[in-house]
N, CA, C and O atoms as a DFTB+ gen file, in Angstrom:
404 C
 N C O
     1  1     111.206     -56.002     -27.717
     2  2     112.561     -56.004     -28.442
     3  2     112.552     -56.934     -29.574
     4  3     111.933     -57.997     -29.596
     5  1     113.254     -56.478     -30.477
     6  2     113.293     -57.273     -31.858
     7  2     114.266     -58.342     -31.701
     8  3     115.410     -58.192     -31.271
     9  1     113.697     -59.502     -32.105
    10  2     114.776     -60.619     -32.220
    11  2     115.638     -60.576     -33.135
    12  3     115.213     -60.167     -34.216
    13  1     117.031     -60.941     -33.065
    14  2     117.978     -61.174     -34.178
    15  2     117.981     -62.266     -34.926
    16  3     117.171     -63.172     -34.732
    17  1     118.940     -62.305     -35.913
    18  2     118.623     -63.432     -36.737
    19  2     118.881     -64.626     -35.880
    20  3     119.414     -64.498     -34.778
    21  1     118.501     -65.839     -36.381
    22  2     118.625     -67.135     -35.625
    23  2     119.553     -67.882     -36.467
    24  3     119.617     -67.739     -37.688
    25  1     120.289     -68.701     -35.765
    26  2     121.287     -69.449     -36.350
    27  2     120.573     -70.970     -36.089
    28  3     120.648     -71.561     -35.011
    29  1     119.944     -71.429     -37.156
    30  2     119.071     -72.634     -37.051
    31  2     119.824     -74.029     -37.649
    32  3     119.870     -74.160     -38.872
    33  1     120.402     -75.050     -36.792
    34  2     121.027     -76.048     -37.115
    35  2     120.309     -76.903     -38.370
    36  3     119.095     -77.088     -38.460
    37  1     121.208     -77.331     -39.213
    38  2     120.918     -78.290     -40.409
    39  2     119.812     -79.212     -40.110
    40  3     118.789     -79.297     -40.790
    41  1     120.085     -79.928     -39.007
    42  2     119.075     -81.086     -38.422
    43  2     117.837     -80.578     -38.161
    44  3     116.855     -81.199     -38.568
    45  1     117.682     -79.363     -37.439
    46  2     116.437     -79.035     -37.345
    47  2     115.661     -78.739     -38.515
    48  3     114.527     -79.193     -38.666
    49  1     116.327     -77.868     -39.490
    50  2     115.716     -77.860     -40.912
    51  2     115.135     -78.983     -41.542
    52  3     114.027     -79.012     -42.078
    53  1     116.001     -79.962     -41.439
    54  2     115.706     -81.395     -42.123
    55  2     114.373     -81.781     -41.521
    56  3     113.396     -82.057     -42.218
    57  1     114.371     -81.790     -39.929
    58  2     113.457     -82.375     -39.488
    59  2     112.200     -81.707     -39.710
    60  3     111.253     -82.480     -39.862
    61  1     111.917     -80.368     -39.774
    62  2     110.627     -79.656     -40.226
    63  2     110.385     -79.911     -41.717
    64  3     109.241     -80.044     -42.152
    65  1     111.498     -79.978     -42.514
    66  2     111.009     -80.434     -43.956
    67  2     110.349     -81.790     -44.080
    68  3     109.411     -81.988     -44.853
    69  1     110.874     -82.727     -43.286
    70  2     110.366     -84.069     -43.258
    71  2     109.067     -84.094     -42.648
    72  3     108.197     -84.724     -43.249
    73  1     108.768     -83.524     -41.560
    74  2     107.508     -83.291     -41.010
    75  2     106.407     -82.979     -42.043
    76  3     105.361     -83.594     -42.249
    77  1     106.967     -81.713     -42.733
    78  2     106.085     -81.157     -43.892
    79  2     105.508     -82.289     -44.827
    80  3     104.315     -82.425     -45.099
    81  1     106.380     -82.955     -45.203
    82  2     106.358     -84.042     -46.329
    83  2     105.392     -85.357     -45.557
    84  3     104.396     -85.818     -46.115
    85  1     105.801     -85.758     -44.434
    86  2     105.258     -87.054     -43.857
    87  2     103.965     -86.687     -42.987
    88  3     103.005     -87.458     -42.983
    89  1     103.955     -85.661     -42.352
    90  2     102.749     -85.436     -41.348
    91  2     101.652     -84.775     -42.075
    92  3     100.514     -84.751     -41.607
    93  1     101.984     -84.192     -43.304
    94  2     100.796     -83.589     -44.180
    95  2     100.133     -82.276     -43.561
    96  3      99.046     -81.763     -43.827
    97  1     101.149     -81.874     -42.624
    98  2     100.562     -80.359     -42.059
    99  2     101.060     -79.373     -42.933
   100  3     102.041     -79.564     -43.652
   101  1     100.236     -78.030     -42.884
   102  2     100.550     -76.978     -43.818
   103  2     101.762     -76.359     -43.260
   104  3     101.957     -76.271     -42.048
   105  1     102.590     -75.921     -44.180
   106  2     103.777     -75.060     -43.716
   107  2     103.478     -74.000     -42.680
   108  3     104.329     -73.829     -41.807
   109  1     102.320     -73.225     -42.661
   110  2     101.929     -72.369     -41.661
   111  2     101.823     -72.974     -40.267
   112  3     102.173     -72.370     -39.254
   113  1     101.308     -74.232     -40.281
   114  2     101.183     -74.954     -39.000
   115  2     102.286     -75.297     -38.530
   116  3     102.423     -75.228     -37.309
   117  1     103.276     -75.717     -39.273
   118  2     104.853     -76.145     -38.860
   119  2     105.460     -74.904     -38.406
   120  3     106.029     -74.941     -37.315
   121  1     105.439     -73.858     -39.027
   122  2     105.999     -72.532     -38.596
   123  2     105.736     -72.193     -37.456
   124  3     106.644     -71.973     -36.655
   125  1     104.329     -72.065     -37.095
   126  2     103.749     -71.515     -35.776
   127  2     104.218     -72.473     -34.717
   128  3     104.678     -72.056     -33.654
   129  1     104.105     -73.756     -34.995
   130  2     104.401     -74.881     -33.845
   131  2     105.992     -74.619     -33.425
   132  3     106.366     -74.528     -32.256
   133  1     106.818     -74.519     -34.531
   134  2     108.316     -74.463     -34.200
   135  2     108.948     -73.040     -34.153
   136  3     110.142     -72.761     -34.049
   137  1     107.795     -72.138     -34.260
   138  2     108.412     -70.692     -34.025
   139  2     109.508     -70.157     -34.977
   140  3     110.506     -69.567     -34.565
   141  1     109.246     -70.410     -36.292
   142  2     110.037     -70.180     -37.357
   143  2     109.304     -69.501     -38.445
   144  3     108.103     -69.746     -38.561
   145  1     109.859     -68.708     -39.227
   146  2     109.439     -67.975     -40.320
   147  2     108.749     -68.897     -41.330
   148  3     109.296     -69.974     -41.566
   149  1     107.679     -68.607     -41.908
   150  2     106.767     -69.419     -42.939
   151  2     107.666     -69.664     -44.072
   152  3     107.856     -70.769     -44.580
   153  1     108.287     -68.396     -44.486
   154  2     109.140     -68.546     -45.649
   155  2     110.468     -69.459     -45.550
   156  3     110.954     -70.112     -46.474
   157  1     110.906     -69.370     -44.339
   158  2     112.119     -70.427     -44.053
   159  2     111.598     -72.022     -44.215
   160  3     112.256     -72.909     -44.759
   161  1     110.385     -72.164     -43.671
   162  2     109.894     -73.570     -43.691
   163  2     109.531     -73.832     -44.974
   164  3     109.693     -75.011     -45.291
   165  1     109.093     -73.116     -45.817
   166  2     108.997     -73.238     -47.293
   167  2     110.055     -73.624     -48.045
   168  3     110.003     -74.506     -48.902
   169  1     111.245     -72.842     -47.685
   170  2     112.411     -73.043     -48.664
   171  2     112.998     -74.298     -48.059
   172  3     113.661     -74.983     -48.839
   173  1     112.891     -74.691     -46.925
   174  2     113.466     -76.089     -46.464
   175  2     112.699     -77.258     -47.052
   176  3     113.307     -78.281     -47.365
   177  1     111.487     -77.155     -47.203
   178  2     110.712     -78.136     -47.598
   179  2     110.968     -78.004     -49.384
   180  3     111.027     -79.070     -49.996
   181  1     111.082     -76.987     -49.999
   182  2     111.450     -77.049     -51.381
   183  2     112.970     -77.565     -51.435
   184  3     113.164     -78.418     -52.300
   185  1     113.847     -77.274     -50.825
   186  2     115.292     -77.969     -50.780
   187  2     115.121     -79.437     -50.715
   188  3     115.638     -80.155     -51.571
   189  1     114.292     -80.005     -49.560
   190  2     114.263     -81.355     -49.457
   191  2     113.841     -82.121     -50.729
   192  3     114.486     -83.035     -51.243
   193  1     112.575     -81.582     -51.197
   194  2     112.019     -82.239     -52.372
   195  2     112.775     -82.001     -53.683
   196  3     112.617     -82.844     -54.566
   197  1     113.524     -81.024     -53.902
   198  2     114.121     -80.926     -55.019
   199  2     115.566     -81.542     -55.028
   200  3     116.178     -81.712     -56.082
   201  1     116.010     -81.824     -53.958
   202  2     117.470     -82.435     -53.864
   203  2     117.457     -83.763     -53.155
   204  3     118.526     -84.188     -52.716
   205  1     116.370     -84.448     -53.003
   206  2     116.290     -85.700     -52.256
   207  2     116.762     -86.757     -53.103
   208  3     117.137     -87.818     -52.604
   209  1     116.777     -86.534     -54.507
   210  2     117.500     -87.749     -55.233
   211  2     118.988     -87.803     -55.101
   212  3     119.604     -88.860     -55.238
   213  1     119.583     -86.623     -54.824
   214  2     121.158     -86.527     -54.356
   215  2     121.314     -87.487     -53.213
   216  3     122.279     -88.245     -53.309
   217  1     120.589     -87.600     -52.199
   218  2     120.718     -88.340     -51.092
   219  2     120.928     -89.957     -51.520
   220  3     121.673     -90.714     -50.897
   221  1     120.210     -90.309     -52.588
   222  2     120.291     -91.660     -52.846
   223  2     120.961     -92.033     -53.975
   224  3     120.743     -93.159     -54.422
   225  1     121.840     -91.207     -54.599
   226  2     122.617     -91.315     -55.635
   227  2     123.837     -92.062     -55.313
   228  3     124.696     -91.552     -54.594
   229  1     123.986     -93.426     -55.880
   230  2     125.063     -94.217     -55.282
   231  2     125.933     -94.580     -56.560
   232  3     126.739     -95.507     -56.484
   233  1     125.779     -93.881     -57.694
   234  2     126.507     -94.081     -58.843
   235  2     127.934     -93.977     -58.355
   236  3     128.244     -93.251     -57.410
   237  1     128.855     -94.774     -59.074
   238  2     130.375     -94.864     -58.813
   239  2     130.946     -93.452     -58.951
   240  3     131.860     -93.049     -58.231
   241  1     130.388     -92.741     -59.875
   242  2     131.246     -91.571     -60.335
   243  2     130.669     -90.278     -59.402
   244  3     131.258     -89.198     -59.427
   245  1     129.670     -90.456     -58.722
   246  2     129.045     -89.384     -57.986
   247  2     129.847     -88.785     -57.212
   248  3     129.955     -87.560     -57.261
   249  1     130.610     -89.598     -56.287
   250  2     131.565     -88.876     -55.307
   251  2     132.817     -88.409     -55.984
   252  3     133.267     -87.267     -55.892
   253  1     133.366     -89.440     -56.708
   254  2     134.649     -89.016     -57.492
   255  2     134.309     -87.848     -58.081
   256  3     135.041     -86.904     -57.783
   257  1     133.315     -87.598     -58.918
   258  2     133.028     -86.165     -59.718
   259  2     133.351     -85.050     -58.701
   260  3     134.201     -84.175     -58.864
   261  1     132.514     -85.214     -57.580
   262  2     132.833     -84.065     -56.553
   263  2     134.033     -83.794     -56.059
   264  3     134.377     -82.653     -55.750
   265  1     134.861     -84.957     -55.929
   266  2     136.081     -84.756     -55.384
   267  2     137.089     -84.064     -56.624
   268  3     138.005     -83.275     -56.397
   269  1     136.715     -84.521     -57.861
   270  2     137.564     -83.868     -59.102
   271  2     137.173     -82.507     -59.166
   272  3     138.057     -81.698     -59.448
   273  1     135.922     -82.059     -58.941
   274  2     135.436     -80.741     -59.259
   275  2     136.248     -79.893     -58.078
   276  3     136.850     -78.849     -58.327
   277  1     136.175     -80.512     -56.718
   278  2     137.029     -79.632     -55.671
   279  2     138.303     -79.418     -56.041
   280  3     138.748     -78.270     -56.073
   281  1     139.076     -80.522     -56.377
   282  2     140.495     -80.590     -56.722
   283  2     140.633     -79.493     -57.720
   284  3     141.353     -78.536     -57.434
   285  1     139.974     -79.544     -58.937
   286  2     139.973     -78.571     -60.017
   287  2     139.931     -77.069     -59.394
   288  3     140.754     -76.197     -59.672
   289  1     139.008     -76.940     -58.648
   290  2     138.836     -75.665     -58.182
   291  2     139.993     -75.060     -57.248
   292  3     140.347     -73.882     -57.183
   293  1     140.466     -76.108     -56.576
   294  2     141.603     -75.818     -55.707
   295  2     142.798     -75.240     -56.475
   296  3     143.354     -74.165     -56.250
   297  1     143.080     -76.095     -57.371
   298  2     144.183     -75.728     -58.480
   299  2     144.015     -74.329     -59.205
   300  3     144.954     -73.563     -59.420
   301  1     142.851     -74.124     -59.514
   302  2     142.407     -72.884     -60.175
   303  2     142.697     -71.741     -58.995
   304  3     143.357     -70.722     -59.199
   305  1     142.214     -72.022     -57.997
   306  2     142.628     -70.839     -56.939
   307  2     144.061     -70.632     -56.609
   308  3     144.544     -69.521     -56.393
   309  1     144.673     -71.672     -56.581
   310  2     146.179     -71.633     -56.233
   311  2     146.853     -70.993     -57.212
   312  3     147.718     -70.158     -56.946
   313  1     146.508     -71.338     -58.494
   314  2     147.100     -70.779     -59.804
   315  2     146.930     -69.110     -59.773
   316  3     147.856     -68.314     -59.927
   317  1     145.455     -68.756     -59.527
   318  2     145.271     -67.374     -59.458
   319  2     146.061     -66.679     -58.296
   320  3     146.624     -65.598     -58.466
   321  1     146.072     -67.393     -57.042
   322  2     146.926     -66.810     -56.106
   323  2     148.612     -66.525     -56.410
   324  3     149.305     -65.561     -56.083
   325  1     148.861     -67.402     -56.944
   326  2     150.538     -67.403     -57.540
   327  2     150.755     -66.415     -58.566
   328  3     151.864     -65.891     -58.670
   329  1     149.746     -66.091     -59.382
   330  2     149.755     -65.045     -60.375
   331  2     149.618     -63.879     -59.713
   332  3     150.362     -62.954     -60.039
   333  1     148.848     -63.728     -58.879
   334  2     148.740     -62.434     -58.202
   335  2     149.749     -61.946     -57.306
   336  3     149.843     -60.751     -57.026
   337  1     150.600     -62.944     -56.792
   338  2     151.573     -62.852     -55.812
   339  2     152.747     -62.343     -56.843
   340  3     153.390     -61.315     -56.633
   341  1     152.922     -63.103     -57.861
   342  2     153.970     -62.730     -58.661
   343  2     153.727     -61.284     -59.203
   344  3     154.709     -60.544     -59.265
   345  1     152.538     -60.827     -59.592
   346  2     152.324     -59.324     -60.099
   347  2     152.618     -58.423     -59.095
   348  3     153.275     -57.418     -59.364
   349  1     152.112     -58.703     -57.658
   350  2     152.595     -57.915     -56.603
   351  2     153.900     -57.623     -56.584
   352  3     154.362     -56.487     -56.702
   353  1     154.666     -58.860     -56.404
   354  2     156.318     -58.613     -56.352
   355  2     156.750     -57.894     -57.442
   356  3     157.737     -57.181     -57.259
   357  1     156.267     -57.912     -58.483
   358  2     156.960     -57.015     -59.565
   359  2     156.561     -55.703     -59.463
   360  3     157.342     -54.812     -59.797
   361  1     155.455     -55.452     -59.049
   362  2     154.863     -54.039     -58.755
   363  2     155.809     -53.484     -57.484
   364  3     156.126     -52.296     -57.418
   365  1     156.152     -54.296     -56.659
   366  2     156.779     -53.764     -55.513
   367  2     158.244     -53.345     -55.966
   368  3     158.792     -52.342     -55.508
   369  1     158.860     -54.218     -56.939
   370  2     160.186     -53.891     -57.364
   371  2     160.233     -52.640     -58.129
   372  3     161.127     -51.812     -57.958
   373  1     159.156     -52.477     -59.077
   374  2     159.228     -51.222     -59.893
   375  2     159.041     -50.017     -58.828
   376  3     159.567     -48.919     -59.012
   377  1     158.329     -50.288     -57.817
   378  2     157.964     -49.140     -57.086
   379  2     159.330     -48.600     -56.345
   380  3     159.558     -47.398     -56.204
   381  1     160.185     -49.614     -55.903
   382  2     161.325     -49.457     -55.275
   383  2     162.172     -48.709     -56.278
   384  3     162.672     -47.621     -55.989
   385  1     162.321     -49.233     -57.347
   386  2     163.214     -48.660     -58.352
   387  2     162.908     -47.244     -58.705
   388  3     163.863     -46.543     -59.039
   389  1     161.644     -46.690     -58.679
   390  2     161.057     -45.418     -58.971
   391  2     161.559     -44.392     -57.768
   392  3     162.082     -43.291     -57.941
   393  1     161.267     -45.034     -56.511
   394  2     161.814     -44.299     -55.289
   395  2     163.299     -43.954     -55.145
   396  3     163.725     -42.964     -54.550
   397  1     164.100     -44.967     -55.810
   398  2     165.505     -44.787     -55.633
   399  2     166.121     -44.261     -56.793
   400  3     167.291     -43.878     -56.795
   401  1     165.402     -44.229     -57.745
   402  2     165.886     -43.828     -59.025
   403  2     166.189     -42.633     -59.674
   404  3     166.605     -42.648     -60.832
């Protein structure tokens, strides 16, 4: 029987990626030992090595910048939703006028 998609926790991904870096085992060996796809192991290892610097970024603006980006995105989505709601209300009113009209 075919296995379905696995839902693998982030901690597990990180542990395997760390093992790849620290133990010096090949990705194929790790994949076999942990029974996961070799491509997934490769992706986790690449993500860890590419983004490791973000873990240690303690610059004062780092967190604030992220918060500002999230806030800006929230306001943008809210504005878009309000605009769409306004358009839908107008369209509904026009449809009512045409039916009664």
